[in-house]
N, C-alpha and C positions, 0 to 999 in steps of 0.2 A: 223541310223534307215533307213529302206527301205520303206519310205512312199512317194508316188508320189506327193501328194499335202497335206501337213500338215494342219490341221484344227486349227483355233484360239481357245485358251482355252475357252473363253466365249461362242463361238458357240458350242463347244463340250459339255460344261456343260449344256447349254440350251437343246440341242438335246437329250442327254442321260437322262436328267430329264424327258423330255416329253415322251421318249420311255419307260422308266421304269414304269411310272405312267399311261401309256396308254392315254396320252394327245396329242393334235394336237398343233404343234408349228406354231404360226403365225409370219411370218417374210418376209421381202423383200429379204433377203439373201438366197433364195431358192437354188441357184446354189452351194453355198459353203457347205450347210448342207444336200444336196440331198442324199449323199451316206451313211448317218448315220442310215438309217432304221426308223427314226422317221416320223410320219405323219406330213405333211407340208401343209400350206396354205399361199398364198400370198394375204393379204387383199387389196393390191393395184391393183390387176388384176380384170378385169371385169368378 
């Protein structure tokens, strides 16, 4: 596969579920899921 940085399965499932249902994914792991197109929020940032 020609994937520069593969995404962990659980991260991918969470991101795609949020994206399909129009939800915002709250995660500290913003860096890894930023390229998925899901709306993200880091609840640990000010």
